[in-house]
C-alpha positions in Angstrom: -2.5 -14.7 -6.8 -3.5 -11.1 -6.9 -2.8 -8.5 -9.6 -1.3 -5.3 -8.1 -2.3 -2.0 -9.8 -1.2 1.5 -8.9 -3.4 4.5 -9.5 -1.9 7.4 -11.5 -1.5 9.4 -8.2 0.3 6.4 -6.5 2.6 6.1 -9.5 3.6 9.8 -9.2 4.1 9.4 -5.4 6.2 6.3 -6.0 8.4 8.1 -8.5 9.3 10.7 -5.8 10.3 8.2 -3.1 13.6 7.0 -4.6 15.2 6.1 -1.3 12.3 3.7 -0.3 11.8 2.0 -3.7 13.5 -1.3 -2.7 11.2 -1.7 0.3 8.1 -0.6 -1.6 9.0 -3.0 -4.5 9.3 -5.9 -2.0 5.9 -5.1 -0.5 4.2 -4.9 -4.0 5.7 -8.3 -4.9 4.5 -9.7 -1.6 1.0 -8.3 -2.2 0.8 -10.4 -5.4 0.8 -13.5 -3.3 -1.3 -12.4 -0.3 -3.4 -9.2 0.0 -3.3 -9.3 3.8 0.3 -9.6 5.0 -0.4 -8.9 8.7 2.4 -11.0 10.1 5.1 -9.6 7.8 4.1 -5.9 7.7 2.3 -3.4 10.0 -1.2 -3.9 8.4 -4.2 -1.9 9.6 -7.7 -2.1 8.2 -9.0 1.4 7.6 -12.4 2.3 9.2 -15.2 3.3 7.0 -14.5 0.9 4.2 -14.9 -2.9 3.8 -11.7 -3.4 1.8 -9.3 -0.5 2.5 -6.0 -1.2 4.3 -2.8 0.7 5.3 0.7 -0.7 5.6 3.5 1.1 7.3 7.1 0.6 6.2 9.2 3.0 8.3 8.0 6.5 7.5 6.2 5.4 4.3 2.4 4.7 4.4 0.8 2.6 1.6 -2.9 2.6 1.3 -4.8 0.1 -0.9 -8.1 -1.5 -1.7 -8.6 -5.3 -2.2 -11.1 -6.6 -4.8 -11.6 -10.2 -3.9 -13.9 -10.9 -6.9 -11.4 -9.7 -9.5 -8.3 -10.8 -7.4 -6.8 -7.3 -7.6 -5.0 -5.0 -5.2 -5.3 -1.3 -6.1 -2.7 0.9 -4.4 -4.1 4.5 -4.3 -1.6 6.2 -1.9 2.1 6.0 -1.3 3.5 8.7 1.0 5.7 9.7 3.8 4.3 10.3 7.2 5.2 13.7 8.6 4.2 15.7 11.6 1.2 17.2 9.7 0.0 13.9 8.2 -2.8 13.3 10.7 -3.7 16.9 11.7 
């Protein structure tokens, strides 16, 4: 079991995404059981970091770190993907 934490920035981003809360809540509950839900969600390991991952749920991107020693998942970004996201 992992403990899921949201950074202050992620909490604010979560508050603005009212139409996606049900899906995000489902993902956060799933992350409590497994930090690497590759079969259930579109999971990608982010380059440049040993423990950073990104999950895509429709237009929403959720980025998080995994601390295996402390058994925690730290969500640091929850945002919508737009045309300018990767430019």
